[in-house]
N, C-alpha and C positions, 0 to 999 in steps of 0.2 A: 838784353832779348831784343829785338826788331820787331815791331808792332806791326801789321799787314796796314797799308793807308787807307783798305776801301772795308775794312770789317773786322774791329778788335776781338772777335771772335778766334779769328785765324793770327797761329803766331810762329814765325820764322825761329826754328832753334838758334840759340847761341852757336858761335864757333867753337868755342871751349867748351865741352859737357862729356861727362862721363859716357863711354861708350853706349851702355844702357839708356840711359836717359835719349843721348841725340836722338837715337834709331827710334821711340816711343813718341819723341816730339814730331818728327820727321814721318812716322806712320801718322798721327793725330790730326798733323799741319794738313795733308793728303786728303784724310778722309773729310774735314773742314772745307776743304774746295772743291771738292765732290758735292758736298752739299750747296756751298753758294754758288755753285754753276747750277742748281737747280732750282733755287728760292727766287720768286718773284713772277714765276710765269703760270697760264694755266695749264689745266692738265691735258688740253691737245696741243699746246706747245712742248710742254715736257716729252710727251707721247711722238710727236712729230720725228720722221726720220729723214731730213731734207737731204741725204745722201743717196740718189736712188739705188744705189748699187748695194747700199750696207744697212743690216739689219738695226747699227747704232740709233739708240735716242738716250734722251737723258733718261727719262724713266727707265729704262731697259739697264742703264750702265748702274742704277742705283741696284738695280734687282742682280746684276751680275756680280757685284762686290759683295751684295748678301750671300752670295752662293760662294763666292773667292772667299770670304771671312770663314763661312762655315767649314768650308772643305779644309781648310788650313790648319785651324784655332781648333775646330771641335772635332773634325776628322783625322787628321794628321797627329797631331802635337796632342791630343785629348785620347786620342784612340777611338773613338765611337765611327766606329767602322759601318753601322747600322744606321748614322746620320743618315735621313734622308734626302733628298734634294728639294730643295725649298718651292721650285716653280714649274717641276717637272723635269722628268730625266730625259729627254730627247735630246738634243742637241738643239742650243739658243734658244732651249723652253722658256728662259728668264727674259729673254731679247722680245722672243714675238710668239705669239700675238699679243697685242695688249691692250686690246677693245675691251674687255672685262675687267684689267687691272684697277687695282682704286690707289692712288699715291699713297694716300695716308696710310694704309695696308700695309703695304710695301715700303713706305719708310720707317715704319716702324717697326716691320722686321729686319730692314738692317741696321736700324737700332740698337734691337736685340742682340742680332751677331755682334757688332762692334761689343756691346757690352759685355759680353760673354766673352770676346777674345781677350778683354781686359782683365776681367775673373781670372781668365785660364793664367795666363802669362804671371800673374801679379806673384807668387810664390814659387816661380821656375828659374833658373839661373840661365842666361844664354846658351850654356852647353848643355841644358837639358836636350831630350831630345825625344820626337816622335818617329814615326814608322810613313815611309811615303813610297807606294810598291814594295814594299818589304825590305829597304834600304832605311835607315836610320837618317833624322833628317833634325836639325839644330834649329834650337827656336833664332836663333843668329840668323840662322838660312832664312827662316820663317821671316822673319823682319824684315829683311833686305827686298825677301821678295814680294812683298806687299807692299811697301814702297815703291818698286819699280811698276808692279802692278796699277796701284793708285794714279802713279805721274805718268804711266802711258793714255791710260784710261782720262784721265786728266786732260791732256790734249785733246782726245776725241772730244770730251765735252765743249773744250774750247771753242772749240771748231762749229760744234754744234749750234752751242750758245749763240754765236756771232750770225751763223746761216737761219736762227730762228728770230731771234730780234735785233742781231747789230752789236749787241752789247760784246764788248774785248777786255781783257785783261784782268785785273785782281785774281 
């Protein structure tokens, strides 16, 4: 296993793993990456939207990924189509406004959704399916999509963090 040089909580998966374990470890790697990007900042810095034309902030990204976890694991895979949106059902409700948003509360929601996701997949195979817009969707597809979703937003988090306090890497 390759240990991340900056923080021992994040581990890059080994090169040769069974498919399921590799997917799970890459998803955990990206979950931890987002968390690390948000640590060590005050609330105002996490809420900062340094790109004037964008609604993205580190705090908003944690809220967004809580919604994404909820949608794919609770809604699609578990079939809970009545699961309400966490932060409101308008477009970008998780991103803005953040004036009244509390970091600790939203971080706990994200952790809870990640925990639900882990429990939901524990007894399932990669070929198990849920329904997305009436079409079967495999757990394998969901894992790959979640890795892609986190990786894309971790790129956003990299740039936001650099613009907020100059910290780069890791």
